[in-house]
C-alpha positions in Angstrom: 5.2 0.1 39.6 2.0 1.8 40.7 -1.1 0.7 39.2 -3.4 3.1 37.2 -6.9 3.7 38.1 -9.6 1.8 35.9 -10.9 5.2 34.5 -7.3 6.1 33.4 -6.7 2.7 31.8 -10.2 3.0 30.1 -9.2 6.6 28.6 -5.8 5.4 27.6 -7.4 2.3 25.7 -10.0 4.6 24.1 -7.2 7.0 22.8 -5.3 4.0 21.5 -8.4 2.7 19.6 -9.1 6.3 18.3 -5.7 6.6 16.9 -5.3 3.0 15.5 -8.7 2.5 14.3 -8.4 4.8 11.2 -5.1 3.4 10.5 -6.3 -0.2 10.6 -9.3 0.8 8.3 -6.9 2.6 5.8 -4.9 -0.5 5.5 -7.8 -2.6 4.9 -9.2 -0.2 2.3 -5.7 -0.2 0.4 -5.8 -4.1 0.6 -9.4 -4.2 -0.5 -8.5 -2.6 -3.7 -6.5 -5.6 -4.8 -9.1 -7.8 -3.6 -11.7 -6.2 -5.6 -9.5 -6.1 -8.5 -8.9 -9.9 -8.3 -12.6 -10.4 -7.8 -13.5 -8.7 -11.1 -10.5 -10.4 -12.8 -12.1 -13.8 -11.7 -15.3 -13.0 -13.5 -13.2 -12.7 -16.7 -11.7 -16.2 -16.4 -9.3 -18.5 -14.8 -6.2 -17.3 -16.9 -7.0 -13.5 -16.3 -7.2 -14.2 -12.5 -3.9 -16.2 -12.6 -2.1 -13.7 -14.6 -3.4 -10.8 -12.4 -2.3 -12.9 -9.2 1.2 -13.5 -10.4 1.6 -9.8 -11.3 0.2 -8.3 -8.1 1.7 -11.0 -5.7 4.9 -11.7 -7.2 6.0 -8.6 -9.3 4.4 -6.0 -7.0 5.4 -7.9 -3.8 8.9 -7.5 -4.1 9.1 -3.6 -4.2 5.9 -3.3 -2.0 7.5 -5.1 0.8 10.9 -3.3 0.5 9.3 0.4 0.2 6.8 -0.2 2.9 9.8 -1.4 5.3 11.7 1.7 4.3 8.8 4.0 5.1 8.4 2.4 8.3 11.7 3.6 9.4 10.5 7.1 8.4 7.7 6.7 10.7 10.0 6.0 13.6 11.9 9.1 12.9 8.9 11.3 12.4 7.3 10.0 15.7 10.3 10.9 17.5 10.5 14.3 16.1 6.8 15.0 16.7 7.0 13.9 20.4 10.1 16.0 20.9 8.2 18.9 19.5 10.8 19.3 16.7 8.0 20.0 14.1 10.3 21.6 11.5 12.2 18.1 11.3 9.2 16.3 10.0 8.9 18.2 6.6 12.3 17.8 5.7 10.2 -18.6 -13.3 8.2 -21.8 -13.9 4.7 -20.5 -15.2 2.9 -21.7 -18.3 3.2 -20.1 -21.4 -0.2 -18.5 -21.4 -0.2 -17.4 -17.9 3.4 -16.0 -18.2 2.6 -14.1 -21.3 -0.7 -12.4 -19.8 1.3 -11.7 -16.7 3.9 -10.0 -18.5 1.1 -7.6 -20.2 -0.5 -7.2 -16.8 2.8 -6.2 -15.2 3.6 -3.6 -17.8 0.3 -2.0 -17.3 1.0 -2.2 -13.5 4.1 -0.1 -13.8 2.4 3.4 -12.6 1.5 1.7 -9.3 5.0 1.1 -8.5 5.8 4.7 -8.4 2.9 5.6 -6.1 4.3 3.3 -3.3 7.3 5.6 -3.2 5.2 8.7 -2.5 2.2 7.1 -0.7 4.1 5.1 2.0 6.1 8.0 3.4 3.1 10.4 3.1 1.0 7.8 5.4 3.9 7.6 7.8 4.2 11.3 7.9 0.6 11.9 8.7 0.5 8.9 11.3 3.3 10.2 13.3 1.1 13.3 13.8 -1.9 11.2 14.8 -3.9 12.3 11.6 -5.1 8.7 11.0 -8.6 10.0 10.5 -7.4 12.0 7.4 -5.8 8.6 6.0 -9.1 6.8 6.7 -11.3 9.3 4.9 -9.1 9.6 1.7 -8.7 5.6 1.9 -12.5 5.4 2.0 -12.8 7.7 -1.0 -10.3 5.9 -3.1 -12.1 2.5 -2.3 -15.4 3.8 -3.3 -13.9 5.4 -6.5 -12.3 1.8 -7.3 -15.4 -0.1 -6.9 -17.2 2.3 -9.1 -14.6 2.6 -11.9 -13.9 -1.2 -11.7 -17.6 -1.9 -12.4 -17.6 0.5 -15.3 -14.4 -0.5 -17.1 -15.1 -4.2 -16.8 -18.9 -4.6 -16.8 -19.9 -1.7 -19.1 -16.8 -1.0 -21.1 -15.5 -4.7 -21.3 -11.9 -3.8 -21.1 -10.9 -7.2 -19.8 -8.0 -7.7 -17.3 -6.4 -4.5 -18.7 -9.3 -2.5 -17.4 -9.0 -4.1 -14.0 -5.4 -3.0 -13.8 -6.0 0.4 -15.0 -8.5 0.8 -12.3 -6.1 -0.4 -9.8 -3.4 2.1 -10.9 -5.9 5.1 -11.0 -7.3 4.2 -7.4 -3.9 4.0 -5.7 -3.1 7.4 -7.3 -6.0 8.9 -6.3 -5.3 7.9 -2.7 -1.8 9.1 -3.2 -2.7 12.6 -4.5 -5.3 13.0 -1.8 -2.9 12.3 0.9 -0.4 14.7 -0.9 -2.9 17.6 -1.4 -4.0 17.6 2.1 -0.5 17.6 3.4 0.9 20.5 1.0 -2.3 22.5 1.1 -2.3 23.5 4.7 -3.2 20.2 6.6 0.0 20.3 8.3 0.9 23.9 8.9 3.4 23.3 11.6 5.2 20.5 10.0 5.1 21.0 6.5 6.6 24.3 5.3 7.7 23.3 1.9 10.6 21.5 0.3 14.0 22.2 1.7 17.5 21.1 0.8 17.9 20.4 4.5 15.9 17.2 3.9 18.9 15.6 2.3 21.2 16.0 5.2 21.9 13.0 6.9 20.5 11.0 3.9 22.9 8.1 4.3 22.0 7.4 7.8 18.3 7.4 7.0 19.0 4.9 4.0 21.1 2.5 6.4 18.1 2.6 8.9 15.2 2.3 6.5 17.0 -0.5 4.3 17.3 -2.7 7.2 13.5 -2.2 7.9 12.7 -2.9 4.3 14.7 -6.0 4.0 12.8 -7.4 7.0 9.4 -6.7 5.2 10.7 -7.8 2.0 11.7 -11.1 3.4 8.1 -11.7 4.6 6.9 -11.1 1.0 9.2 -14.0 -0.4 6.2 -16.1 0.6 5.0 -15.3 -3.0 7.6 -17.9 -4.3 5.0 -20.4 -3.7 2.9 -18.8 -6.4 5.8 -19.2 -8.9 6.3 -22.9 -7.9 2.8 -23.8 -8.6 3.5 -23.0 -12.4 5.0 -26.5 -12.6 1.6 -28.3 -11.4 -1.1 -29.6 -13.6 -3.9 -27.1 -14.1 -1.5 -24.4 -13.0 -4.3 -21.8 -13.6 -6.4 -23.2 -11.0 -3.7 -23.6 -8.5 -2.5 -20.1 -9.0 -6.0 -18.8 -8.6 -6.5 -20.7 -5.4 -3.1 -19.2 -4.0 -4.3 -15.8 -4.8 -7.3 -16.2 -2.8 -5.2 -17.6 0.0 
C-alpha cells in the first residue's frame, strides 16, 4: 500500500477533527444537561438526588439505549445514501419506600423526554450523515445555556424542588429537538429534505430488523444500571444511589 505524503495525512486528520469535533461537543452538551440537573437535585437533598438518579439512569436508560441504537442504524443507511449521491433517499425493584415513591413521581414527570428521543436521535443521524455536525453543535450549545439558566431560575428562585429540575430537563431536550427539526425542514437540507413522502415507509421491515439489532447492542450496555437497583437493599441506600449516579 502506497504511503500518503505528510501534508495529505495532516489534511485528512484535520478534516476528521472538523467533522467529529462538533459531534463530540453535541454529545457532551446533551450529557451535561443530565449532569447539571443532578447537580441541582443534589442541592435539594440526598433523597431528591437518589430519586432523580433512579429515574434518569434506570427508567430512561432502557429506552435511551434502545432508541439510540436504532438511530445508529439510520446513520449507516443515510451515510451510504449521501456518499452515493442518492440525496432523495435521506428524506424518506429493591428500593427503599421513600426513594421508590419519589422516583415514581419523577418518572411520571419525565415522560415527555422519552418522546423527544424518538425524534431527536434520527434527526442527529440525518444531519451527521451529511457532515452538518456544526449545526448540531450550535443547537446543542444553545440548549445547554437554556438549561443552565432555566434550572437556576426554577430551582433557586421559584423553589420548585425536584419536579422543577425534571421540568427543565424536559424543556431543554425538546428545545434541542425542535432546533434540529426547524433547521431540517426550513431549508437547511434543501437537497435531502423535500417533505414527507409515503415512500419513506417502503422497506420499513428491513430497516426495523437492522436497527433493532443495533438497538439491542446499546441497550445491553445500559443494563449496567441494574447496579443502581441492587444498591436499594444496602444500608443508607440514598447515599449509595447518589454515589453511583456520580459514577
